Structures are given as C-alpha cells and as structure tokens.
C-alpha positions as CSV (number, residue, x, y, z in Angstrom):
1,M,-251.0,16.4,-61.3
2,F,-253.5,13.9,-63.3
3,R,-252.7,15.8,-66.4
4,H,-248.6,15.2,-65.7
5,A,-248.6,11.5,-64.7
6,L,-251.5,10.9,-68.5
7,I,-249.1,12.7,-70.2
8,F,-246.0,10.7,-68.5
9,W,-247.4,7.4,-69.3
10,I,-248.7,7.9,-72.7
11,S,-244.9,8.6,-73.2
12,V,-243.8,5.7,-71.7
13,T,-246.4,3.4,-73.6
14,L,-245.0,5.3,-76.7
15,A,-241.6,4.4,-76.2
16,V,-242.3,0.5,-75.0
17,I,-244.6,0.2,-78.4
18,G,-241.2,2.0,-80.7
19,L,-239.0,-0.7,-78.9
20,V,-241.1,-3.8,-79.6
21,T,-241.5,-2.7,-83.2
22,G,-238.2,-1.8,-83.6
23,V,-236.9,-4.9,-82.2
24,M,-239.6,-7.4,-84.1
25,N,-238.6,-5.5,-87.5
26,Y,-234.9,-5.1,-87.1
27,G,-234.0,-7.7,-84.9
28,L,-231.7,-7.1,-81.8
29,G,-229.7,-4.8,-83.8
30,S,-232.2,-1.6,-83.6
31,L,-231.2,-1.7,-79.8
32,S,-227.9,0.1,-81.0
33,F,-229.8,2.7,-81.6
34,L,-230.0,3.0,-78.1
35,I,-226.3,3.5,-76.8
36,F,-225.9,7.1,-77.7
37,P,-229.0,8.1,-75.3
38,L,-228.0,5.8,-72.5
39,L,-224.4,6.9,-72.8
40,L,-225.5,10.5,-72.8
41,I,-227.7,9.9,-69.4
42,G,-224.7,8.4,-67.8
43,V,-222.4,11.2,-68.7
44,L,-225.2,13.7,-67.1
45,F,-225.7,11.5,-63.8
46,Y,-222.1,11.2,-63.4
47,A,-221.8,15.2,-63.8
48,Y,-224.7,15.7,-61.2
49,R,-222.9,13.2,-58.6
50,I,-219.5,15.3,-58.9
51,A,-221.5,18.7,-59.2
52,P,-219.8,21.7,-57.5
53,G,-220.6,22.4,-54.2
54,R,-220.4,19.4,-52.8
55,S,-218.2,17.5,-51.4
56,P,-215.2,15.3,-53.3
57,R,-215.7,12.6,-51.0
58,G,-218.7,12.3,-51.1
59,G,-219.7,12.7,-47.3
60,G,-221.6,16.3,-48.0
61,S,-221.0,17.1,-44.4
62,K,-220.1,20.8,-44.3
63,V,-217.7,22.4,-41.9
64,K,-219.5,24.5,-39.3
65,V,-218.2,27.9,-38.6
66,K,-218.2,29.1,-34.6
67,P,-219.4,32.6,-34.3
68,S,-217.1,34.8,-32.7
69,Q,-218.0,36.0,-29.2
70,K,-218.5,39.6,-30.1
71,T,-220.8,38.3,-32.5
72,M,-223.0,36.3,-30.1
73,A,-222.6,39.2,-27.6
74,K,-224.5,41.1,-30.3
75,V,-227.0,38.8,-31.1
76,A,-227.4,38.4,-27.4
77,G,-227.8,42.1,-27.2
78,L,-230.4,42.2,-29.6
79,R,-232.6,39.4,-27.7
80,K,-232.4,41.4,-24.9
81,T,-233.7,44.1,-25.9
82,Q,-236.5,42.7,-28.3
83,T,-239.9,42.6,-26.0
84,P,-242.5,40.5,-27.1
85,A,-245.2,42.5,-28.5
86,S,-248.5,40.5,-27.0
87,G,-251.3,43.3,-27.9
88,K,-249.2,46.1,-28.3
89,R,-248.8,47.9,-31.4
90,K,-245.1,47.8,-33.2
91,T,-243.6,51.1,-34.0
92,Y,-242.5,51.8,-37.4
93,P,-240.4,54.6,-38.7
94,F,-242.4,55.3,-41.5
95,Q,-244.5,58.2,-41.7
96,V,-247.5,59.0,-44.4
97,I,-247.1,62.0,-46.1
98,E,-250.1,63.8,-47.5
99,G,-250.2,64.5,-51.1
100,S,-251.0,68.2,-52.3
101,K,-253.4,67.2,-54.7
102,G,-256.0,66.7,-52.2
103,K,-258.5,64.0,-52.2
104,N,-261.5,64.4,-54.5
105,D,-263.6,61.6,-55.1
106,E,-264.6,63.2,-59.0
107,Q,-261.4,62.3,-59.8
108,L,-260.6,58.5,-58.7
109,P,-261.1,56.3,-61.9
110,K,-264.4,54.6,-61.9
111,Y,-263.2,51.2,-62.3
112,H,-261.4,50.7,-58.8
C-alpha cells in the first residue's frame, strides 16, 4: 500500500515540475498540449457515466421481479425439508472407491 502511494506521489510531483518548467520556458502556450489529454479524460468520463446496464435517466433503480407463487412454494418446501444439523453429520451422495493398485508406502514419492 505504501509503495503504491509513493509511486503515485512521485508521479504527481514530476507532473507538476513538468508543468511549471513548461510554463516558465514557453509561457502559457505550453498549456495547449494539455487540451488533448483533458478532452480524452472528459470523453472517457462521459462514456463511463452512460455505460450500458445503467438507467438512461440516471436513477439507477432496477425493476424487481416478483417471484411466482409456484416458485415461492418450491422455496418454502425446500426450507421445510432442511433441518439444522447441529452436531449431526451431513450425508453426502459421494462414495470413496478404492483403487486397484493397493497401498504401498515404498511407491509413494519421498518429497510429498
């Protein structure tokens, strides 16, 4: 975090030094080079503001879809069948299948 802040502030300092020396050497005419970057930043900011997926009115409110009664019945049924497993083991539909190679400690890699 400190490293990123240091890089940021060094960049800002160098930019300010460059602006000051440019104004001192070439006068206010040197600021004409800033028109294109500022215009580019403005266009990118405008494009970000009207990005797809946002409301064109700028409200940002999305329409909520009310679930059907059938869906709500399914969800309620699932909630009723689920019981809290306090202290009980949960059963999984998985099963360990033993391999045909067998277990031999001599064949295991020594670096594991």
